[in-house]
BAFIPA-959909 format. One record per residue (C-alpha): x, y, z. Coordinates in steps of 0.1 Angstrom, whole numbers, plus 5000, padded with zeros to 4 digits. Each point is the difference from the previous one (the first is absolute). Example, Ala and Ser with C-alpha at 12.3 -4.5 7.8 and 13.67 -1.06 7.14 Angstrom:
REM BAFIPA-959909
512349555078
501450344993
***
This chain:
REM BAFIPA-959909
867277933751
503149824987
501449725021
502749734997
497549725006
498850024962
503649944986
501649674995
503349895020
502250064967
498450354997
500750095035
503649894996
500250204965
498950305019
502549975027
502749914974
499450334981
499950205032
503449855010
501450094965
498650355001
501450085034
503749844988
499950214968
499050335020
503149935023
502149944970
498650324985
500850235029
503149875015
502249854969
502450244986
498850014964
498750274977
496450074996
499849834964
501749705014
497549965029
497150024978
501349754974
500749755031
496650065016
498249944962
501849674995
499549875036
496450084994
499749814968
501749685015
497849965029
496750104981
501049764973
500749705022
496550095019
498050034968
501249674988
498949805032
496550195004
498950104966
498349784974
500849994963
496950224992
501550315017
502050144970
496949984978
497850175027
502550285001
500350034964
496250014995
499650285028
503050194984
498350004964
496650095014
501650325018
502150124970
499050194969
500549824966
503250164990
501649865032
498149664997
501949974968
503449985018
498749785027
498849754974
503450014984
501249855032
497549744999
500849904963
503549985005
499649745030
497349764981
502749725004
499650065039
496350015000
500149654981
502049845026
498749725024
500050265028
497950264986
497849864971
497449785019
499750285026
499950304979
498849944964
496450115011
501250325015
501950074970
497249924975
497650235023
502950295001
500449984962
496150004996
499550305022
502750204978
498349914968
496850145014
501550335007
502050034967
498350144967
500549744972
500250284975
502550225020
502049735019
500349744974
503649915007
499749985035
497049764997
501949814974
502749965025
497849885026
498449744977
503449894991
500949965037
497449755007
500549804970
503749965012
498749945036
497449754993
500349674980
498649974966
497249745015
498950255028
496350064992
499850315021
501350224970
498049824973
496650104984
498749655001
496150104993
501250214970
498350345012
500250314983
501050355011
496750144993
501050355017
502550064971
497450234985
501350224968
498250365001
499750164967
497450274984
496849824995
498050334990
500450064965
498750385003
502950075020
502449844978
502650224982
501049744974
497150164977
502250334995
502649974973
503550035006
500150274973
498550245022
502449975027
502850034974
498450354988
499850105037
503849975001
499849775030
503449865010
500749634995
499749795030
502549835017
500549664986
498550114964
502549994972
500750334984
500550084963
503749955000
499549645019
498149814974
496549944989
496950075019
499449735028
496849854985
498650024964
496549885008
497350215011
499349935039
496350065010
498349955032
498549664988
503549864998
501050145033
496849855015
500549664983
503749995010
499750065036
496949805005
502149694992
502050055035
496549895016
500449654984
503649975008
499250065037
497149765000
500349734974
496949825011
498050264983
501049824966
497949715008
496950224996
498650004966
499350384997
503350105017
501949754977
498550164970
501150385013
503249845008
500649884967
498750304982
502350245020
502949774996
499849984962
499750374997
503250075024
502149714984
499150174966
501650315012
503049845009
500349834967
499350294978
502550225020
503649855000
502650135021
502850014976
501850325007
501449975036
502950234998
498250295016
498649815027
503749835007
501450345003
497450135024
500749685020
503550065002
499550355008
497949895031
502549745011
502750275000
498050245018
498549785026
502649705001
497249745000
497249874979
496650175007
497149735008
496450065007
497949715015
496850154991
498850134966
499350364995
496750034982
500150374990
498550054966
503050244992
502349705005
498149774977
502050054968
503350015018
499349675017
498949824965
503750114990
501849865029
501349654996
500049915039
496350115001
499149784970
501949705015
498050035034
496750014983
500949704979
501449815028
496750035019
498349844971
502449715002
499449965037
496250014995
499949774975
502249755017
497650015030
496949944978
501549734983
501749825030
498649745025
499850195033
498749795028
497750265018
498250104967
496349935000
498549744978
498450274979
503350164992
500549824967
501050144965
497749904969
501549924968
499850344984
501650175031
502949744998
500750074964
499850395005
502549945028
502349804978
500150244974
500450325022
502849845018
502149944966
499150374993
501250145035
503249814996
500750154964
499150335012
502749945029
502849914974
499350324980
500650225031
503450145000
502649975016
500749635000
496249884994
500949644993
502249965031
497250145022
497249794985
502249685004
500550105037
496250075006
499149664985
502649835022
498850185031
496449924994
500949634993
501749995035
496850155015
497949724986
502549775017
499350185033
496049994994
500249624996
502149955033
497450235018
497249764984
501749725015
499950125035
503650164999
501849685010
503650025014
502750024973
502449785021
499249644990
500249745026
501049664991
497549745013
501549695021
498749754972
501550204972
503749884987
502450214982
499849944964
503149924982
500950234970
499149854966
501450244978
503849994995
502550244987
501149934965
503549854999
502750194980
501349884968
503349885012
498449795028
497649824973
502849934979
498950264971
503150204999
502450024972
502249705011
496849825013
501749945034
498049985030
501850225029
499049865035
501850265020
503249805010
502649884978
499849635011
496549964998
500050194965
502549744986
498149705016
496750124983
501350074966
501749644997
496949874981
497750224980
497149765011
500150025040
497649735003
501749774979
503250085019
498149925032
498949654986
503449914991
501649695016
503450155006
498250215025
498849705021
502949935022
501550055034
503549985007
501249785029
501950165029
503349844991
500250144968
498650345009
502250085031
503349824988
501450334986
499150165033
501549735022
503350024980
500050385003
499549985038
503249775004
502750225012
502649804979
498450164969
500550355015
497350154982
499250345013
496650105015
498750234974
500649744972
497749725016
497049914983
498150025033
500650364995
498150014968
496150105006
499049794974
501649705012
498850075035
496349994988
500349694982
501749845028
497450085024
497349884976
501849684997
500649955038
496350085010
499149714974
502249705008
502150105030
499149955038
502550265009
498050284988
497349945028
502449925028
499750265029
503250145010
501050285026
502550134973
499450344989
501250104964
500550354987
499949924963
499049724977
503349934991
500949915037
497049775002
501249824968
503349965013
498649815030
497749794978
503049914980
502149865029
497149805010
499649864966
503549924995
499949735027
497249844984
501150014964
502649744984
503049995020
502350074970
499150375007
502350095030
497750155024
502249945035
501950344990
497250234996
499850235028
496750205004
500050065039
496949805004
501449705020
497350045024
497349894976
501949714987
498049775025
496950124990
501049944963
501049645005
496749935012
498150104972
498249784974
502449924972
497949924971
500950064965
498050184972
499449624987
498649885030
496449864994
498550155033
501550344993
498949994964
496549865010
499550315025
501350234971
497349894974
497349935025
497350284999
498150115031
496449845004
496950165014
500049775027
503650115010
498950384997
496949935023
502349855027
502450264998
497450265002
498749865031
503549995015
500950354989
496950185012
500450365008
503749984991
499549984964
501350354994
503349885012
500349744972
498450274974
503350195002
502049704991
497949924972
500350354986
496350105001
499050364993
498650235024
496950034977
499549634999
500249985039
497250265002
497949824974
500549685023
499050165031
496850194985
498849654984
499849825034
500350065037
500949665010
503849975006
500149634986
498150104969
502450284994
502849785003
498649754975
499450304975
503650095004
501349674989
497549994974
501150364985
503849855003
498949684982
498350194973
503150254994
502649745000
498249744979
502449694992
502550165027
497649975029
501749685011
500449855034
503850095002
499250364994
497450035023
501949825028
502950244993
497850315006
498649825032
503549955013
501150364993
496950125016
500649795034
497649734994
502449714998
497549775017
497450054975
502949964971
500949665014
496449875000
499950144963
503049804989
499249705018
496549974984
***
């Protein structure tokens, strides 16, 4: 007897909710002044909403797959085709995280049940659709769909007439013509071309030809000595027929094929060979039939020569067998190229497919490893060694032998001297202007008496601004002085610097009339160090290189804050990752940062430049200890 004690509280609540909704809908159905169609539509939509919410809360992810399996089990095959179309179209939904883990086994079982009901010869297209669906559903590394042990379908037996006494091939075709027999469907008439076959076909050739299918079905027979001798004899006779009877005139066959396509609308394909003796001559003149047989030879040869993991140790070819296979393989490819239409193209395609199959076989022998390669923790990304060839203009091999650097100013500077290394060593390049001679023009233009417009001032020139910043970072303490003033552009910053420098430079330059709006910063500027470029202390700091002892002391002080200094030293993100990978100690990471910076800068790795970077990063106390040392 059914009682509510077997239901969970959530289920009881669901039943009462459904009961309440049904009662409410019934009241609406009988009392609301709507038409009959509108009432039914409202009732249907309300039931959908209620059931949809409840199903999500109480049903598991396997419910849709159980329903699909039950539906396909109850329906005939023609209706299963339509239901499976729905399954195919929603393969992306089945692969989502919600359904894949819970439903992949149910989908696999459902597809296998369908394949058992379908006929491989009559429902070939439907079977292929199921296989394609499974290939799209499961990843390539899924082992449930692989023939790991290289087993053969031994149930695929080709049935043909093995009783010579019942054979009709002994009778001559001339007797049939004398009796006035009609031309069978598929044969060529007198107005369509020559006879299908110009060689006599007897029962011996018929038996040898169809006996070969047993070797294609079970290649393990070829490793038996007597079976191998039979296979070689029958193959030589069959291939001799293919070689002697060429398919040169295919106009009649093309005409028949076009008529079939026009009448039926699609190409006719049979998954199983027809072994009637009356069809033997027609089959030998069919290009598709020949290609099927020759392709079977190539597949068999590839298995016999290949390294298969589950082969027995006794399954080894001797030298004579290997030689015969090599020679026969060349003959088969030659016969494929001679079969019209597009024989060369078809043979090339077959060779490519067999090479791919060989790669799949090697993958199975290795245990089917994943195609996604995971990088190990200790493995470092390798830098590319191969560089793209530079264009001729960049190498200076153009018509005017001028090297283009992508910028007019850089191009001019680069081509000042044909020998760039000699130009770099020139003594005229080894100079640094003083602050007074470099900023004299800017100070004069900042004087309101001279009435120079803003757009014509040198501080508005980007090249001048870039050189001014480099000079200030080298010999001026103003560059590292913290300030609360915010600047919108480089020109505004240089205007403020010009006002400060005007107070320190020689007094013949009128600086008291320069108005830049930075009167609040004058006190800070007056308290700065006023050392000229020729000062021994400043010059000593400029030329002094950072020592290993200083780097050790700074590394211990920086500790885990070394990344803040790395941004000021213009270190790349890839270099930072390498530093983190080399050591887990923060002090050692800081030391590696300083070593990498020193290797990159070389002779420019001075105490002054490092102190400037420390001040910019907010480590002024470390910079003071560095300059004092």
